[in-house]
N, C-alpha and C positions, 0 to 999 in steps of 0.2 A: 564122826558122823554129823554132829551138829554144825561144825565149821563148814563142812562140805555143803550142807543144806543152805546155810546163810550165803555162801559164795554163789551157789547156783541161783538163789532167789535174787541176789543183787545183779547178777549177769542178765537174768531175764528182765528185770526191771529196767536195766540199762538199754537193752535191745528195744523194748517197747517205748521208751521215752525218746528215742532218736527219731528225728524226722528225716525222710528220704529226700535228698536234694533233687530238684527238678532241673532238667536242661533248659536254660532260659535263652531264648532268642527273640529279637525284635520281630513283631509281626508285620512290619512295614508301615505301621500307622504313625501319626504325628500328634500324639495326645498332648494336651495342655493341662496345666495344674487345675485351673478353674473349671474346665469342661469335663474332665474325666478323672484325673489323678486325685483330686481332693476327695472324691467319693470313695475311691479305693483306700486311701489313707484313713478316712473316717470309719470305714467298715472293718479295717484290719488292725489299726494301730491305737484306737481309742478303747478304753479310757486312759491307758498308760501314758500315751503321748498327747493327751488333751490338756486343757486348762486345769490346773490344780492336780494333774497326774503326778505319778512318782518319777517320771522321766522327762526329757526335753519335750516341750510343747510343739506339736506339729499341726496345730489347728489352723494356722495361717501360712501363706507362702513365705512371708518374711521370717517367721519363726523356724521354718524347716530349711531355709536357704543356707545357714552356716553348716549344717550337717551334710548338705549336698555338696557344698564347696570343699569341705575337708575330706570327702570321699567315704565317710563313715556310713552314710545311708546306703550307697551302692554296695559297699563291702558286706554289711550285715543283712540286707534284704535280698540282693541278687547273687552275690558270690557265696557267702557262707550259709545264707538262708536260715539264719538264727532268729530272724524277726519276720513276722510277729511270733512271739513266744506262745506256746500252747495251742497253736493252730497252724495250718499250712495254707498259704495264699494260693489261690487258683492259678493255673498255668496261664490263663487269659490275662489275669491281673498282673502277674509277673512279667508277661510279655509287654504289656502296655507301659509298665514301670520301666522296663529295659529300654524301650523306644524313647520314652520321655527323658531318661538320663542320657542316652546316646545323642539325642537331638538338642541337648543343652538345657534340659528341664525348664522349658518355657512356661511362663505364668499364664499368658492369654494367647 
């Protein structure tokens, strides 16, 4: 009985800890890092990805560029949607990020 209760509790915890993936499409916009994307990153990725954070620093375009170029940013934010952790990015923000990546993640 105790074993079954523990398994049930773990299963329920697992279900509630999972984020539902959103279908992400570009909204047709052409956002740039400095005008729109930096704000989205600041609102969703900090403090973990800020100066002195526990992960890569995304506080400047030059700092985030290697993660964009190797595809990890797109993979984790848009495809897997594992980032940001502990929150779900709005569909509007995901759409802008998608457009930004598809348009070559322009800075200005």
